C-alpha positions as CSV (number, residue, x, y, z in Angstrom):
1,M,0.0,0.1,-0.1
2,A,1.3,3.4,-0.9
3,K,1.1,6.3,1.5
4,D,-0.3,9.8,0.8
5,Y,1.8,11.7,3.3
6,A,5.6,12.0,4.0
7,S,7.5,14.6,5.9
8,N,10.9,15.4,7.3
9,P,10.1,17.8,10.4
10,A,13.6,18.9,11.2
11,E,14.0,22.6,11.9
12,I,15.7,24.8,9.4
13,P,17.1,28.0,10.8
14,E,16.4,31.4,8.9
15,A,19.3,32.9,7.1
16,T,20.2,35.1,4.1
17,L,22.4,34.2,1.0
18,V,24.6,37.2,2.0
19,E,25.4,35.5,5.3
20,F,26.3,32.4,3.5
21,F,28.5,34.4,1.2
22,F,30.6,36.2,3.8
23,E,31.1,33.1,5.9
24,A,32.3,31.2,3.0
25,V,34.7,33.9,2.1
26,E,36.1,34.2,5.7
27,R,36.6,30.4,6.0
28,S,38.1,29.8,2.5
29,E,39.8,33.3,1.8
30,N,42.9,31.9,0.0
31,L,41.2,28.7,-1.7
32,P,39.8,28.8,-5.2
33,A,36.1,29.7,-5.6
34,F,35.7,29.4,-9.4
35,R,37.6,27.8,-12.1
36,Y,37.1,28.9,-15.8
37,H,38.7,28.4,-19.1
38,A,40.3,31.1,-21.0
39,G,43.2,31.6,-23.5
40,G,43.4,27.8,-23.8
41,A,43.9,27.1,-20.1
42,W,42.1,26.7,-17.0
43,H,42.3,29.6,-14.2
44,D,41.1,30.0,-10.7
45,L,39.5,32.8,-8.9
46,S,40.0,32.7,-5.1
47,H,37.4,33.6,-2.6
48,R,39.4,36.8,-1.6
49,D,39.3,38.1,-5.2
50,T,35.7,36.9,-5.5
51,L,34.8,39.1,-2.5
52,E,36.9,42.2,-4.1
53,Q,35.0,42.0,-7.4
54,V,31.6,41.6,-5.7
55,R,32.1,44.6,-3.6
56,A,33.3,46.6,-6.6
57,V,30.2,45.5,-8.7
58,S,27.8,46.2,-5.9
59,T,29.3,49.7,-5.3
60,A,29.1,50.4,-9.1
61,L,25.5,49.5,-9.0
62,R,24.8,51.9,-6.2
63,A,26.9,54.6,-7.9
64,S,24.6,54.1,-10.9
65,G,21.6,55.0,-8.9
66,M,20.3,51.6,-8.1
67,S,18.9,50.8,-4.7
68,R,17.4,48.1,-2.6
69,G,14.3,46.7,-4.3
70,D,15.4,47.5,-7.9
71,R,15.6,44.8,-10.4
72,A,18.7,43.8,-12.4
73,A,18.8,40.9,-15.1
74,I,21.6,38.6,-16.0
75,L,21.5,37.4,-19.6
76,A,24.5,35.1,-20.0
77,E,25.9,31.6,-20.1
78,N,27.4,29.9,-16.9
79,R,30.7,31.8,-16.0
80,P,32.3,33.4,-13.0
81,E,30.9,36.8,-13.9
82,W,27.3,35.3,-13.6
83,A,27.9,34.4,-9.9
84,L,29.8,37.7,-9.3
85,A,26.9,39.8,-10.6
86,D,24.5,37.7,-8.7
87,Y,26.3,37.9,-5.4
88,A,26.7,41.8,-6.1
89,C,23.1,42.1,-6.6
90,L,22.3,40.2,-3.3
91,A,24.9,42.3,-1.4
92,S,23.1,45.4,-2.7
93,G,19.6,44.4,-1.9
94,I,18.9,44.4,-5.7
95,V,16.6,41.7,-6.9
96,D,18.2,39.9,-9.9
97,V,16.2,38.4,-12.7
98,P,18.1,35.5,-14.6
99,V,17.3,35.2,-18.4
100,Y,18.1,32.1,-20.4
101,A,20.8,32.8,-23.0
102,T,18.8,30.8,-25.4
103,L,15.9,33.1,-25.5
104,M,14.9,35.5,-28.4
105,P,14.6,39.1,-28.2
106,E,10.9,39.2,-27.8
107,Q,10.8,36.7,-25.0
108,I,13.6,38.6,-23.3
109,R,11.5,41.9,-23.7
110,Y,8.6,40.3,-22.0
111,I,10.7,39.3,-18.9
112,L,12.5,42.6,-18.6
113,A,9.3,44.6,-19.0
114,D,7.3,42.4,-16.6
115,S,9.9,42.7,-14.0
116,E,10.7,46.2,-14.5
117,V,14.5,45.8,-14.8
118,R,16.6,48.8,-14.5
119,A,19.9,47.1,-15.4
120,V,21.0,44.1,-17.3
121,F,24.4,42.1,-17.4
122,V,24.9,40.4,-20.7
123,S,27.8,38.0,-21.7
124,D,28.8,39.2,-25.0
125,G,28.1,40.9,-28.3
126,E,25.4,38.5,-29.3
127,Q,23.4,38.9,-26.2
128,L,24.0,42.8,-26.1
129,A,22.5,42.8,-29.9
130,K,19.3,41.2,-28.5
131,V,18.9,43.8,-25.7
132,Q,19.7,46.6,-27.9
133,Q,17.0,45.4,-30.5
134,I,14.2,45.8,-27.8
135,R,15.7,48.5,-25.5
136,G,13.5,51.2,-27.1
137,E,10.5,49.2,-25.7
138,L,11.9,48.9,-22.1
139,E,11.2,52.3,-20.3
140,A,12.9,51.2,-17.0
141,L,16.0,50.0,-18.6
142,E,18.9,52.4,-17.9
143,L,22.1,50.4,-17.9
144,V,23.7,47.4,-19.8
145,V,27.0,45.9,-18.6
146,V,28.6,43.4,-21.0
147,F,31.2,40.8,-19.8
148,D,32.9,40.4,-23.1
149,P,32.3,43.6,-25.1
150,P,32.4,43.5,-28.9
151,A,35.2,45.5,-30.8
152,G,34.5,49.1,-31.3
153,T,32.6,51.9,-29.4
154,L,30.0,50.7,-27.1
155,P,26.4,52.2,-27.6
156,D,25.2,55.0,-25.0
157,G,24.2,53.3,-21.8
158,V,26.4,50.3,-22.4
159,V,29.6,49.7,-20.2
160,S,32.2,46.8,-20.1
161,W,32.5,44.6,-17.2
162,A,36.2,45.9,-16.8
163,D,35.0,49.5,-16.8
164,F,32.1,48.8,-14.5
165,L,34.6,47.2,-12.0
166,A,36.8,50.1,-12.2
167,K,33.9,52.4,-11.6
168,G,32.9,50.5,-8.4
169,R,36.7,50.5,-7.1
170,A,36.8,54.2,-7.6
171,A,33.5,54.9,-6.1
172,G,34.2,52.9,-3.1
173,A,37.7,53.9,-2.5
174,D,37.0,55.8,0.6
175,D,34.5,53.2,2.0
176,S,35.7,50.6,4.6
177,A,35.2,46.9,3.9
178,E,33.3,46.7,7.2
179,A,30.9,49.4,6.2
180,F,30.3,47.3,2.9
181,M,29.7,44.2,4.9
182,E,27.4,45.9,7.3
183,E,25.2,47.3,4.6
184,A,25.1,43.9,2.8
185,L,24.2,42.1,5.9
186,S,21.3,44.3,6.4
187,A,19.2,41.9,4.2
188,R,16.6,39.9,6.0
189,P,15.5,36.3,5.3
190,S,12.0,37.6,4.2
191,D,13.4,39.8,1.5
192,L,13.0,39.0,-2.0
193,A,16.2,37.7,-3.5
194,T,15.4,36.8,-7.2
195,I,12.5,36.5,-9.7
196,L,12.8,33.3,-11.9
197,Y,10.7,33.1,-15.0
198,T,9.2,29.6,-15.7
199,S,9.9,28.2,-19.1
200,G,6.5,29.0,-20.4
201,T,5.4,25.7,-22.0
202,T,1.8,27.3,-21.9
203,G,1.2,30.9,-22.3
204,D,3.7,33.8,-21.1
205,P,6.2,32.6,-18.4
206,K,5.4,33.5,-14.8
207,G,7.9,35.2,-12.6
208,V,8.5,33.1,-9.5
209,M,9.5,35.3,-6.6
210,L,12.0,33.5,-4.2
211,T,13.2,35.1,-1.0
212,H,16.5,34.6,0.9
213,R,14.7,32.3,3.2
214,N,13.2,30.2,0.4
215,L,16.7,29.6,-1.0
216,T,18.7,29.2,2.2
217,S,16.3,26.7,3.7
218,N,16.8,24.7,0.6
219,V,20.6,25.1,0.8
220,L,20.6,24.0,4.4
221,A,18.2,21.1,3.8
222,A,20.3,19.8,0.8
223,S,23.5,20.2,2.9
224,R,22.2,17.5,5.2
225,V,21.9,15.0,2.3
226,L,24.8,16.0,0.2
227,V,28.0,16.3,2.4
228,I,30.4,18.6,0.8
229,D,33.7,20.4,1.8
230,E,36.6,22.2,0.3
231,R,37.9,19.0,-1.1
232,D,35.2,18.7,-3.5
233,T,35.0,20.2,-7.1
234,T,32.0,20.5,-9.4
235,L,31.4,21.2,-12.9
236,S,28.6,23.7,-13.5
237,F,26.9,23.4,-16.8
238,L,23.1,23.4,-16.4
239,P,21.8,26.8,-17.0
240,L,22.2,29.2,-13.9
241,S,19.1,30.9,-15.0
242,H,17.3,27.7,-13.7
243,V,17.1,27.4,-9.9
244,F,18.4,23.8,-9.7
245,Q,22.0,24.6,-10.7
246,R,21.9,27.9,-9.0
247,M,20.8,26.6,-5.6
248,V,23.3,23.8,-5.7
249,D,26.0,26.3,-6.6
250,Y,25.0,28.3,-3.6
251,L,25.4,25.2,-1.7
252,L,28.9,24.2,-3.1
253,F,30.2,27.8,-2.6
254,S,29.0,28.0,1.0
255,R,31.0,24.8,1.6
256,G,34.2,25.9,0.0
257,C,33.9,23.6,-3.0
258,V,35.5,24.7,-6.3
259,I,33.0,25.5,-8.9
260,A,34.4,25.0,-12.3
261,Y,32.2,26.2,-15.4
262,A,32.1,24.2,-18.5
263,R,33.3,25.9,-21.7
264,S,30.0,25.1,-23.3
265,I,27.3,22.4,-23.2
266,E,29.1,20.7,-26.1
267,T,32.5,20.4,-24.3
268,V,31.0,18.9,-21.2
269,P,32.3,15.3,-21.8
270,D,35.9,16.8,-22.2
271,D,35.5,19.2,-19.3
272,L,34.5,16.3,-17.1
273,K,37.8,14.7,-17.9
274,A,39.7,17.7,-17.4
275,I,38.1,19.1,-14.2
276,Q,37.7,15.5,-12.6
277,P,34.8,16.6,-10.4
278,T,33.5,15.0,-7.3
279,I,29.9,16.1,-7.5
280,V,27.8,17.2,-10.6
281,V,24.3,17.9,-10.9
282,S,22.5,17.4,-14.3
283,V,19.2,16.4,-16.1
284,P,18.5,13.0,-17.4
285,R,19.3,14.0,-21.0
286,L,23.0,13.7,-20.1
287,Y,22.9,10.2,-18.7
288,E,20.6,9.1,-21.6
289,K,23.2,10.3,-24.2
290,V,26.0,8.5,-22.3
291,Y,23.9,5.3,-21.9
292,A,23.1,5.5,-25.7
293,K,26.6,6.0,-26.9
294,V,27.9,3.2,-24.7
295,T,25.3,0.7,-25.8
296,S,25.3,1.6,-29.3
297,A,28.4,-0.3,-30.0
298,T,28.2,-3.2,-32.5
299,G,30.1,-6.3,-33.4
300,V,32.4,-7.9,-30.6
301,K,32.4,-4.6,-28.6
302,G,28.6,-4.5,-28.8
303,A,28.4,-8.0,-27.5
304,L,30.8,-7.2,-24.8
305,V,28.8,-4.2,-23.6
306,G,25.5,-6.2,-23.8
307,W,27.0,-8.9,-21.5
308,A,28.3,-6.4,-19.0
309,R,25.0,-4.6,-19.0
310,G,23.2,-7.9,-18.2
311,V,25.7,-8.9,-15.4
312,G,25.7,-5.2,-14.0
313,E,21.8,-5.4,-13.8
314,Q,22.0,-8.6,-11.8
315,W,24.8,-7.1,-9.5
316,A,23.0,-3.8,-9.1
317,R,19.6,-5.3,-8.3
318,A,21.2,-7.5,-5.4
319,K,23.1,-4.5,-3.9
320,L,20.0,-2.2,-4.1
321,E,17.9,-4.8,-2.3
322,G,20.6,-4.9,0.5
323,R,21.8,-8.5,-0.4
324,E,25.2,-9.7,-1.5
325,P,25.3,-11.0,-5.3
326,S,26.0,-14.6,-5.9
327,A,29.5,-15.7,-6.2
328,G,29.0,-16.3,-10.0
329,V,27.7,-12.8,-10.4
330,R,30.5,-11.2,-8.3
331,L,33.1,-12.9,-10.4
332,Q,31.5,-12.0,-13.7
333,Y,31.0,-8.4,-12.4
334,G,34.6,-8.0,-11.5
335,L,35.5,-8.8,-15.1
336,A,32.8,-6.5,-16.5
337,K,33.9,-3.7,-14.2
338,K,37.5,-4.0,-15.7
339,L,36.5,-4.3,-19.1
340,V,33.6,-1.9,-19.5
341,F,32.3,-0.2,-16.3
342,S,35.8,1.3,-15.3
343,K,35.9,3.1,-18.5
344,I,32.5,4.9,-17.9
345,A,33.7,6.0,-14.5
346,A,36.9,7.4,-16.1
347,G,34.7,9.1,-18.7
348,V,33.3,11.2,-16.1
349,G,36.5,12.1,-14.5
350,G,37.4,9.3,-12.4
351,R,36.8,10.9,-9.1
352,L,33.0,11.3,-9.1
353,R,31.2,10.7,-5.7
354,Y,27.8,11.1,-7.3
355,F,25.6,12.8,-9.7
356,V,22.4,14.7,-8.6
357,S,19.6,14.3,-11.3
358,G,16.5,16.4,-11.5
359,G,14.3,18.3,-14.0
360,A,12.8,15.2,-15.4
361,P,12.3,11.5,-14.7
362,L,15.4,9.2,-15.2
363,A,14.8,5.8,-16.5
364,P,15.5,3.2,-13.7
365,D,17.3,0.9,-16.1
366,I,19.7,3.7,-17.0
367,N,20.2,4.6,-13.2
368,R,21.0,0.9,-12.4
369,F,23.6,0.9,-15.4
370,F,25.3,3.8,-13.9
371,F,25.2,2.4,-10.5
372,A,26.7,-0.9,-11.8
373,S,29.5,1.4,-13.3
374,G,30.5,2.7,-9.9
375,V,28.6,6.2,-10.6
376,M,25.8,6.7,-8.2
377,I,23.1,9.1,-9.4
378,L,21.0,10.6,-6.8
379,E,17.6,11.4,-8.3
380,G,15.6,14.1,-6.8
381,Y,12.5,16.4,-7.3
382,G,11.4,19.8,-7.0
383,L,10.3,22.8,-9.0
384,S,11.3,26.6,-9.4
385,E,8.3,27.4,-7.0
386,T,9.9,25.2,-4.3
387,S,13.5,26.5,-4.6
388,P,13.7,23.9,-6.0
389,V,14.5,20.5,-3.9
390,T,11.6,19.0,-2.0
391,N,12.9,15.3,-2.3
392,V,16.3,13.6,-3.0
393,N,17.8,10.2,-2.6
394,N,20.4,10.2,0.1
395,P,23.8,8.2,-0.2
396,A,24.0,7.9,3.6
397,D,22.9,4.7,5.3
398,F,22.8,3.0,1.8
399,P,20.5,1.3,0.6
400,N,17.9,2.3,3.2
401,N,17.9,6.0,2.0
402,F,18.5,5.3,-1.6
403,R,15.9,3.8,-4.0
404,I,16.2,3.9,-7.5
405,G,12.9,4.5,-9.5
406,T,11.9,7.1,-6.8
407,V,13.1,10.7,-6.2
408,G,13.6,10.0,-2.4
409,K,12.3,11.2,0.8
410,P,11.4,14.8,1.7
411,V,14.4,17.0,2.5
412,A,14.4,18.7,6.0
413,G,11.5,20.8,6.8
414,T,9.4,19.7,3.9
415,E,6.0,17.9,3.8
416,V,4.7,16.1,0.8
417,R,1.2,14.9,0.4
418,I,-0.7,13.1,-2.3
419,A,-4.1,14.7,-3.0
420,E,-7.0,12.7,-3.9
421,D,-6.5,12.9,-7.7
422,G,-3.0,11.9,-7.3
423,E,-1.4,15.4,-7.5
424,I,1.8,16.1,-5.4
425,L,1.4,18.8,-2.9
426,V,4.3,20.4,-1.0
427,R,4.5,22.6,2.0
428,G,7.7,24.1,3.6
429,P,10.0,27.1,3.9
430,G,11.1,26.5,0.2
431,V,7.6,27.3,-1.3
432,M,7.8,30.5,-3.2
433,K,6.4,33.9,-2.1
434,G,4.3,33.9,-5.2
435,Y,4.0,34.8,-8.9
436,L,5.0,38.3,-9.7
437,N,2.0,40.6,-10.5
438,R,-0.2,37.4,-10.6
439,P,-2.1,37.1,-7.3
440,E,-4.9,35.2,-8.7
441,E,-2.6,32.6,-10.3
442,T,-0.6,32.3,-6.9
443,A,-3.8,31.5,-5.0
444,E,-4.5,28.8,-7.6
445,V,-1.4,26.9,-6.8
446,I,-0.9,27.8,-3.1
447,D,-4.0,26.9,-1.0
448,A,-5.2,28.4,2.3
449,E,-3.2,25.8,4.3
450,G,0.1,26.7,2.5
451,W,0.2,23.5,0.3
452,F,1.7,24.2,-3.0
453,H,0.1,22.3,-5.9
454,T,2.8,21.0,-8.0
455,G,0.9,19.8,-11.1
456,D,2.7,16.4,-11.1
457,I,1.1,13.1,-10.3
458,G,2.8,10.6,-7.9
459,E,2.7,8.2,-5.0
460,I,4.7,7.7,-1.8
461,D,5.7,4.1,-0.9
462,D,5.5,2.7,2.7
463,D,9.0,3.9,3.5
464,G,8.3,7.5,2.5
465,F,9.9,7.4,-0.9
466,L,8.2,9.7,-3.5
467,R,7.6,8.1,-7.0
468,I,6.8,10.6,-9.9
469,T,4.3,9.1,-12.5
470,D,3.6,12.1,-14.7
471,R,2.6,15.7,-15.3
472,K,-1.1,16.2,-14.5
473,K,-1.5,18.1,-17.6
474,D,0.4,15.5,-19.7
475,I,-2.0,12.7,-18.8
476,I,-3.5,11.4,-22.0
477,V,-7.1,10.3,-21.9
478,T,-8.1,8.5,-24.9
479,A,-11.4,8.6,-26.8
480,G,-12.3,5.4,-25.1
481,G,-11.7,6.8,-21.7
482,K,-8.5,5.1,-20.8
483,N,-5.8,7.2,-19.0
484,V,-2.4,6.9,-20.2
485,A,0.7,8.4,-18.4
486,P,3.4,9.0,-21.2
487,Q,6.5,9.7,-19.1
488,P,7.0,6.1,-17.8
489,I,6.4,4.8,-21.4
490,E,8.8,7.3,-22.9
491,N,11.4,6.2,-20.4
492,R,11.1,2.7,-21.5
493,L,11.9,3.6,-24.9
494,K,14.8,6.0,-24.0
495,K,17.1,3.2,-22.8
496,N,17.0,1.7,-26.3
497,R,20.0,2.9,-28.3
498,F,18.1,3.4,-31.3
499,L,15.4,5.6,-29.8
500,D,16.7,9.0,-28.8
501,Q,13.6,11.5,-28.2
502,P,10.2,9.7,-27.9
503,V,7.0,11.7,-27.3
504,L,3.6,10.2,-26.9
505,V,0.4,11.9,-28.0
506,G,-3.2,11.1,-28.6
507,D,-5.2,13.1,-26.1
508,R,-8.9,12.5,-26.8
509,E,-8.0,10.4,-29.9
510,R,-8.8,6.7,-30.7
511,F,-5.3,5.5,-30.1
512,I,-1.8,6.5,-28.9
513,T,0.7,7.8,-31.6
514,L,4.5,7.9,-30.9
515,L,6.5,10.8,-32.3
516,L,10.2,9.6,-32.5
517,V,13.6,11.1,-33.3
518,P,15.8,8.2,-33.7
519,D,19.5,8.2,-32.4
520,F,21.1,8.7,-35.8
521,E,24.5,7.8,-34.9
522,A,23.3,4.3,-34.0
523,L,20.9,4.1,-36.8
524,D,23.5,5.0,-39.3
525,A,25.8,2.4,-38.1
526,W,23.1,-0.2,-38.2
527,A,22.1,0.7,-41.8
528,K,25.6,0.6,-43.0
529,Q,25.9,-2.8,-41.5
530,E,22.7,-4.0,-43.4
531,G,23.9,-2.5,-46.6
532,I,21.4,0.4,-46.7
533,S,22.4,3.5,-48.3
534,A,20.6,6.9,-48.0
535,G,21.6,10.3,-49.0
536,D,20.2,12.2,-46.0
537,R,18.2,11.5,-42.8
538,R,14.7,12.1,-44.4
539,A,15.7,9.3,-47.2
540,L,17.0,7.1,-44.4
541,L,13.8,7.3,-42.6
542,E,11.8,6.5,-45.7
543,E,13.5,3.3,-46.2
544,P,11.1,0.4,-45.3
545,R,13.8,-1.8,-43.7
546,V,14.7,1.2,-41.3
547,Q,11.0,1.7,-40.5
548,A,10.4,-1.9,-39.8
549,H,13.7,-2.0,-37.5
550,L,12.5,0.9,-35.6
551,Q,9.1,-0.4,-35.3
552,A,10.5,-3.5,-33.9
553,Q,12.7,-1.8,-31.4
554,V,9.5,0.2,-30.1
555,E,7.4,-3.0,-29.8
556,A,10.2,-4.9,-28.0
557,E,10.6,-2.2,-25.3
558,L,6.8,-1.9,-24.8
559,S,5.9,-5.5,-25.0
560,E,4.5,-5.6,-21.5
561,L,2.2,-2.5,-21.9
562,A,-1.6,-2.8,-21.9
563,R,-3.1,-2.8,-25.6
564,Y,-4.6,0.8,-25.0
565,E,-1.1,2.0,-24.0
566,M,0.6,0.7,-27.1
567,P,1.3,3.2,-29.8
568,K,-0.7,2.3,-32.8
569,K,1.2,4.8,-35.3
570,L,4.7,5.9,-35.4
571,V,5.8,9.2,-36.7
572,L,9.6,9.3,-37.5
573,L,11.2,12.8,-37.3
574,D,14.4,13.8,-39.0
575,A,15.5,16.6,-36.9
576,P,15.8,16.6,-33.0
577,F,13.8,18.7,-30.6
578,T,16.0,21.5,-29.3
579,I,15.9,24.5,-26.9
580,E,16.6,26.9,-29.8
581,D,13.6,25.8,-31.8
582,G,11.4,26.0,-28.8
583,S,10.3,22.4,-28.5
584,L,12.5,21.8,-25.4
585,T,12.6,23.6,-22.0
586,P,16.1,24.7,-20.8
587,T,16.1,21.7,-18.7
588,Q,15.7,19.6,-21.8
589,K,12.0,18.6,-21.2
590,V,9.8,18.3,-24.3
591,K,7.1,20.9,-24.7
592,R,4.5,18.5,-25.7
593,R,1.8,21.1,-26.7
594,I,4.3,23.0,-28.8
595,V,5.3,19.8,-30.6
596,Q,1.9,18.9,-31.3
597,E,1.1,22.3,-32.7
598,R,4.0,22.1,-35.1
599,L,3.0,18.8,-36.2
600,A,-0.7,19.3,-36.3
601,D,-1.0,18.6,-40.1
602,R,0.8,15.3,-40.0
603,L,-1.1,14.3,-36.8
604,A,-4.3,15.2,-38.7
605,E,-3.3,12.8,-41.4
606,V,-2.4,10.1,-38.7
607,Y,-5.9,10.4,-37.1
608,A,-7.9,10.8,-40.3
609,E,-10.6,8.2,-40.8
610,G,-9.7,6.0,-43.8
611,N,-6.1,7.1,-44.1
612,A,-3.5,5.0,-45.7
613,P,-3.1,1.5,-44.0
614,R,0.4,2.2,-42.8
615,D,1.9,2.4,-39.3
616,V,5.0,4.6,-40.0
617,F,4.9,8.2,-41.1
618,T,7.7,10.6,-41.7
619,S,7.7,14.3,-41.0
620,W,9.0,17.4,-39.2
């Protein structure tokens, strides 16, 4: 029997992010705080230098006429200046508004206008051009600071990061460090710290207002699960505009951990090897890609990987159930670890203590595969509105506090309840202050008793572990009245090396349809082996043998489903879903509604009465 309630009643003291900052600097003054790549080499920025630059930027903001309660945006990729601007805003009492660097000018305009931003930090000429394009529509915007300015004279109202630092140093030359600290520490736990805009899968994005108390309570709660100190190093690559990476980086900084910034999302595999982190947070997409790459091997190597995967599954299941694997499994596992699994651990740097996964469900088979490889993935759960973590698996007291297939137990100070319709409700100090300028929508998600309605469906097992089954709004109800939860089915498919991005659709239709972007690296290798030649991806997907092969892969993975859950039609897509085209959120979740709208014509054909008697369609 599943429970409908779980909690961790531990008290969480009130604090501010500014307090955390100064405590970390005092404790780790001469140790590196940030690591970044420039000029072909990695460089460190110490805690002492971090404090000096934060003080300069904070002073420059005040000298520019900004004061407590004003808003400043950060439109940049992950880099030290992002964190420095963030801490400078916190120290000045300025509410910062992170903006995803992948957004288009009109999307940026909406956020800056809605939050009444007076200043914006941008990373380079590309982001500056976006702001300049919309600047005439932003009455409140007065100042733009660019980290890496383009060549030539900057437009009026735009200043380089270097010049802004110089301005702050000059303006604060006569002020004492003690006076700066005293002013910064006047922040209160109830003060608004940041406004985070949701990814906007439906309608305009909403500004999530988070206080110092919201974020520090999450940092303190997470610190009781993730034991971290100055011996640890991390690689930061999830967008800092999303609260997941940002909160974890607050935690890591507060504990003296070195935060290294990936050069780009494309260089993450190489950066993992170079930095050799001990703790990394990511979304399931990373693990899915690594898993697909490893399991896509063919020939003798493919047979070896397949054997190791089977042995690893047996070994992992035994360990996760708290029992010792049989002697035969232990013997085979030792060989599999030497030949296969050790290479996976080395591929993520060789020193990793654990990954923390969030943002979307992770297929249990993939998690067990990594576990067998000696790479522990702690799956957790949370939302921007909860600062974010509400639940996470705990590596302590293994395996009693760690359960693959769940997102763990509630973190300290958090209550989780399952409503009658299966929706997950959360209450605790991490729950947001509300949505900016949207009191009615705030009242819709935070009830009179303080429970935040997540919009996710889940269940709590007898030991208090939460399992997410789907998004409430994603549940598909067929024309026959059958309820289908797409995410667990999609997760089954993702573990197959040929199936990269699966999306189920079919709400109010007669049957379920699968939209599928294949893994073209694996598919191309298979086609070559089969003697199939195609000029491009579209031609490859039109090849009947390729369609039959992919159909067979889907059917094999879903053989245990009920008939009404099984997709009756398959639409093969020759281009992936991406953040840039608007079909993925910044945390790599597919925007199901957007995808369906873009494929409306093809889906109309799929569901048309009397259409051609074929099971496979290709389009994008």
